[in-house]
N, C-alpha and C positions, 0 to 999 in steps of 0.2 A: 042264315041261308048257307047251305053246303053246296059246293060246286065240285064237279068231277072233271078233270082234264085228262085227255089222252096226249101223252108226251112222247116226242121222238128226240133222241140225242146221240151225238157221237161222243162216246165215253173216253176217247183217247187222252184228253187233257185233264181228266177228272179222277179223283181218288175213289170214285164210286158214287152211288146215289146218296148215301147217308152222310150227315155231318161228321167231319173228322177234324181233329185238332192239327193234324200234320199235312193237310192238303185241301185243295179246292174241291167241293162236292157239287153234284148236280142239284141236290136239295137246297144248298145255300144259294146257288145262282137263281133258282126258281123263287125262293122265298124273298130274295132281294128284289126281284122283278115285281112280285105280288105286293110287296111293301110299298113300292113306288106307285103302284096303281091304286091301292086301297088305303094306304097309310098304316103306319104301325107295323108290328110284327105279325106275320101270317104263317102259323105252323102248318106243315103239310104232312100227309100220310100217303105212302106209296104202296102199291100192291106187291112190289118186289124190290128188295134191297140189292140192286145190281152192284157187282164188285168193281174195283178199279180197272179201267180200260174196257169194260163191257159196254156195248151199245144197246139202244132200244128204239123200236119203231112203235111199240104199243104199250108203253108204261102207262099205268093209270094212277092218278094222284088226286087226292081230295083235300079240300081246305074249306074253312068256314069264314064268313064275313057277316057283319051286322046287316049290311044291305049292299045291293049291287045295282046301280043305275044303268049299267052297260048291258044291252041286250045280249043274251047268250051267244047268238050267232056272230057277234062282233067282238066278243071277249078275247078270243085267241089272237085276233089282229092287234088288239091293244097290248096284251101281254107280250107278244112276240117283239114288239118295238122296244121292249125293255130287256129282253133276254139276249145273251150272247148268240152269235150266229150258229153255233153248234148245238143249240137247244131250241126246239120249237114246239109250241102247243098246236095240236092238230084238230082237237075237238073239245068243246065244253058243254056241259049239261048240268041241270039242277038235279040233285038227289036228296033223299031223306036225311035229316040231320044225324040220325043214328048210323048212317052208312059208313062202313070202314072197309076200304078196298083191300086191305091186307087179309082180313078175315072173311070177306065176302067172295074172294076169288075161288072159283071152282076148278078152273083149268088155266095153266100157264104153258105157253108154247115158246120154245127157244129154238133158234137155228144156229148151228155151228158150221162155219164155212172153212173149207180146206182148198188151197190152190195147189193142185198136184201137177207140177210142171218143173222142168229143169231150171227155168229162170223165173224170178219174181215178176209180178205185174204191178207197176207203180200206181195203177188206178184202183187197186184193191188191197194194197199192202197194209192199210189200217184196218181192214175188215175181214181178212182171211189169213189163215195160218199157211205159210209157204212150206210145203212138204215136197222134197225133190225126188225121193225114192218111189218106185212104182207101187201102186196100191191096187189090190184086188177088190173090186166093189162087190163081187158075189159073196165072198167070205165076210166082208163088212156088213152086208145086208143080213146075212145069216146071224151074225153076232148081235145085231140090233134087236132081233126078235126075242132074244133071251131076257132083255131088260123089261119087256112088257109084263104088267101085272103088279101085284103088291109083294114087295120084298123088303127085307132088312138090307139097306144100302150102306152099311157101315164101311164096307170095302171101297166105297166110292165117295167118301166124305173126307175132306181135309181137316186137319187139326185146327182148332181155333174157332169153330162154329159154336152156336148157342143152342143147338138142337137137344131136346130132352129124350126124344125117341127117334129111331133111325129107320122106321118103316115108312115107305112112301109108295104111292101107286103111280105107275107110268101107264098112260092110256095108249100111247103109240110111240114108236121109235123107228125111223127109217133113214136110209141113205139114198141120195139121188144126185143126178147131175144138175147143177144150178146154172140156168141161162137167164137169170132175172136181173142182171146188173149191166151197166154201161160197159164195164170192163170186158164183157163177154160178147159184145155186139159182133165181133169178127167171126164168131162161131155160129151165129144165127143163120148165115147164108151158105154154110158149107155142111158137109156130112162129117166133118171132123168133130169128135166128141168134146164136150166142154171139159176143160181141166179143173173146173171148180166143182167140188163136191159139197153137198149140203146135208148135214145130219140134222134132222128135224125130230124133236122130242117134245111130247105133250104129257103133262102130268098134273096131279093135284097140287104139287109143290115139290121143292127140291132142297137137298141138303147143301151145306157150304161146299162150293166147287164141284158139286155132283155132276153137273152137265159137262164141265170141262174134263173131269176124270173119265167119264163115259166116252167122250170124244177121243181123248188120248188112248183109251183102251181099244176102241174100235179101229183107230189108225194103226195101233200095234198089231191088231188082227190082220188088217189089210196088207201090212208089210211082211207078215209071217212070223213076227216075234211071239205072238200068241195064236192059238187056234180058237175058232168060234165055239167049239165044244168046251173050251176052258171056262167060258163065262158062267155057266151055272155053278161050277165049283168055286169060282172066285166070289160070287154072290153069297153062297152058303158059308164060306170061310169067315166072312166079315173082317177080313185082313187086308188093310189098305196096301200093304207091301206086295200083294199078289196081283193087284190091278195095274193097269198101264199108267203112263205118264199123265200129268195134268197138262192139258193143252193150253196154249197161251190165251190170255184173256181177250185179245183183240179180234179173235175169230167168232166171238159169241155175241148174239143179239137176241134180246127179248122181243119176240114178234107180236105176241097177243096175250091178253088176259081176258078170260071170260068169267062173268059173275053168274 
């Protein structure tokens, strides 16, 4: 029997999704919990290998067991009792034994959050990049449009990845004011614009650090270091040194995976 979980986690204290020799991983924590529920070692396969410090609301993880006497609607409750508090199973469902979430994923949506204010906010310091200098959202929005489509994203890939090819398709990319967190409740009742910006990007898949480099590049456009019109040339160059900075990991969250 193969079971698919929807997993949410705060990645702050983890070295990423995947097993690592030098740190605590989300995968190891989940497999330990599953082992205590079902007995033995339970290998897992995730739709996305999120990096160290990256968060998730909609990670999808599959595992197989010989049998499961726990009703699917109660499985999350049982697993969550064995998980650390910064990881929770949100949904469980039965899938075909041949199902592989990594290869079945058709769309992945990430959100990168920027807290654009003079002072940091302690309620979101783990989930948004604090940028103190003013940002122009109009030019940032213009820059986002150039990433849509199928391109060679070599200029937006960090060294150390395992990609064989560098072409990826981005379905949508946009910047907006984010009012969806408790840290922003004070802005809901006023006309004051939210200082939290959300870069939302949806694609078939992404290269190593691709979303974070795109986020850093869009922020560089917003502050005037780069022009929105520079983006097509940077993509065409396939030169990482021409793109912007790599944004910090803690601002990134895997929001959704669609099969």
